[in-house]
C-alpha positions as CSV (number, residue, x, y, z in Angstrom):
1,X,0.3,-121.9,7.6
2,X,-0.8,-123.9,4.7
3,X,-3.8,-121.6,4.2
4,X,-1.6,-118.6,4.1
5,X,0.6,-120.1,1.3
6,X,-2.4,-120.8,-0.9
7,X,-3.6,-117.2,-0.5
8,X,-0.2,-115.9,-1.5
9,X,-0.4,-117.9,-4.7
10,X,-3.8,-116.6,-5.7
11,X,-2.9,-112.9,-5.0
12,X,0.0,-112.9,-7.5
13,X,-0.7,-110.8,-10.6
14,X,1.2,-111.4,-13.8
15,X,2.1,-108.5,-16.1
16,X,0.4,-110.3,-19.0
17,X,-2.8,-110.2,-17.1
18,X,-2.6,-106.4,-16.8
19,X,-2.0,-105.9,-20.5
20,X,-4.4,-108.5,-21.8
21,X,-7.4,-106.1,-22.0
22,X,-5.3,-103.8,-24.2
23,X,-4.8,-106.6,-26.8
24,X,-8.3,-106.0,-28.1
25,X,-7.3,-102.4,-28.8
26,X,-3.8,-103.0,-30.2
27,X,-4.6,-101.9,-33.7
28,X,-6.2,-98.7,-32.5
29,X,-3.2,-98.0,-30.2
30,X,-0.8,-98.6,-33.1
31,X,-2.7,-96.3,-35.4
32,X,-2.9,-93.6,-32.8
33,X,0.8,-93.8,-32.2
34,X,1.6,-93.6,-35.9
35,X,-0.8,-90.7,-36.4
36,X,0.6,-88.8,-33.4
37,X,4.2,-89.3,-34.8
38,X,3.2,-88.1,-38.2
39,X,1.4,-85.0,-36.9
40,X,4.3,-84.1,-34.6
41,X,6.7,-84.5,-37.6
42,X,4.5,-82.3,-39.8
43,X,4.1,-79.6,-37.2
44,X,7.9,-79.6,-36.6
45,X,8.5,-79.3,-40.4
46,X,6.0,-76.4,-40.7
47,X,7.6,-74.6,-37.7
48,X,11.1,-75.1,-39.2
49,X,10.1,-73.5,-42.5
50,X,7.8,-70.8,-41.2
51,X,10.2,-69.3,-38.6
52,X,12.3,-66.4,-39.8
53,X,15.9,-67.0,-40.7
54,X,18.4,-65.4,-38.4
55,X,22.1,-65.4,-38.9
56,X,24.5,-64.8,-36.0
57,X,28.2,-64.5,-36.1
58,X,30.9,-63.4,-33.6
59,X,34.1,-61.8,-34.6
60,X,36.8,-61.1,-32.0
61,X,39.4,-58.5,-32.7
62,X,41.8,-56.3,-30.8
63,X,42.7,-52.8,-31.9
64,X,46.5,-52.6,-32.2
65,X,47.1,-49.0,-33.1
66,X,49.2,-46.8,-30.9
67,X,47.2,-45.6,-27.9
68,X,44.4,-48.3,-28.2
69,X,45.3,-49.7,-24.8
70,X,44.9,-46.3,-23.2
71,X,41.7,-45.6,-25.1
72,X,43.1,-43.0,-27.5
73,X,43.6,-42.8,-31.2
74,X,47.1,-42.0,-32.4
75,X,46.1,-38.3,-32.9
76,X,45.0,-38.1,-29.2
77,X,41.2,-38.2,-29.7
78,X,39.4,-40.6,-27.3
79,X,38.7,-44.1,-28.7
80,X,35.7,-46.2,-27.7
81,X,34.9,-49.8,-28.9
82,X,31.5,-48.5,-30.1
83,X,33.4,-46.4,-32.7
84,X,33.7,-49.6,-34.7
85,X,29.9,-49.6,-35.3
86,X,29.5,-45.9,-35.9
87,X,27.0,-45.2,-38.7
88,X,29.7,-43.8,-41.1
89,X,31.8,-47.0,-40.7
90,X,28.8,-49.3,-41.0
91,X,27.6,-47.5,-44.1
92,X,31.0,-47.9,-45.7
93,X,31.2,-51.6,-44.9
94,X,27.6,-52.1,-46.1
95,X,28.4,-50.4,-49.5
96,X,31.8,-52.0,-50.1
97,X,30.7,-55.5,-49.3
98,X,27.4,-55.5,-51.3
99,X,25.4,-56.4,-48.2
100,X,22.3,-54.9,-49.8
101,X,21.6,-58.2,-51.6
102,X,21.2,-59.9,-48.2
103,X,19.4,-57.3,-46.0
104,X,18.4,-53.7,-45.6
105,X,20.9,-51.2,-44.2
106,X,18.7,-50.6,-41.1
107,X,18.6,-54.3,-40.3
108,X,22.4,-54.5,-40.8
109,X,23.0,-51.6,-38.4
110,X,20.6,-52.9,-35.8
111,X,22.3,-56.3,-35.8
112,X,25.7,-55.1,-34.9
113,X,26.9,-54.9,-31.3
114,X,30.3,-54.5,-29.6
115,X,31.3,-56.2,-26.4
116,X,34.4,-55.3,-24.5
117,X,36.4,-58.4,-23.6
118,X,39.5,-56.6,-22.6
119,X,40.1,-58.8,-19.5
120,X,39.7,-62.0,-21.5
121,X,42.0,-60.7,-24.3
122,X,44.6,-59.5,-21.9
123,X,44.6,-62.8,-20.1
124,X,44.9,-64.8,-23.3
125,X,47.7,-62.4,-24.6
126,X,49.6,-62.8,-21.3
127,X,49.3,-66.6,-21.3
128,X,50.3,-66.7,-25.0
129,X,53.4,-64.5,-24.3
130,X,54.2,-66.7,-21.2
131,X,53.9,-69.9,-23.3
132,X,56.0,-68.6,-26.1
133,X,58.7,-67.2,-23.8
134,X,59.0,-70.6,-22.1
135,X,59.1,-72.6,-25.3
136,X,61.5,-70.3,-27.2
């Protein structure tokens, strides 16, 4: 038993013993770490300034004219949410709001989309009406 105890003591490895060979290279390790950090920061900065600028915005609205819920204009013609981004409408908005100083008309047109969130809006409208009816 005494022999086994002495072997256990000699087989122990300290963490310091593992890192002691690296001490001779600590200056090189420090320099490589700083250099890698500087290179990563420079590459990140270059990427930040080289990538194209893109703006994105979302605007929710609900048409409230007579017949909008049934998909018709007040004069009886069919209404579609995509009518909002019809070329004649987009051109008028582009001209009246001086968008030309920010982008070309083709880029402006191609950046507009319409998504129909009728279920979400109807749910929020119902819950608002319900909340206002109970509080008032």
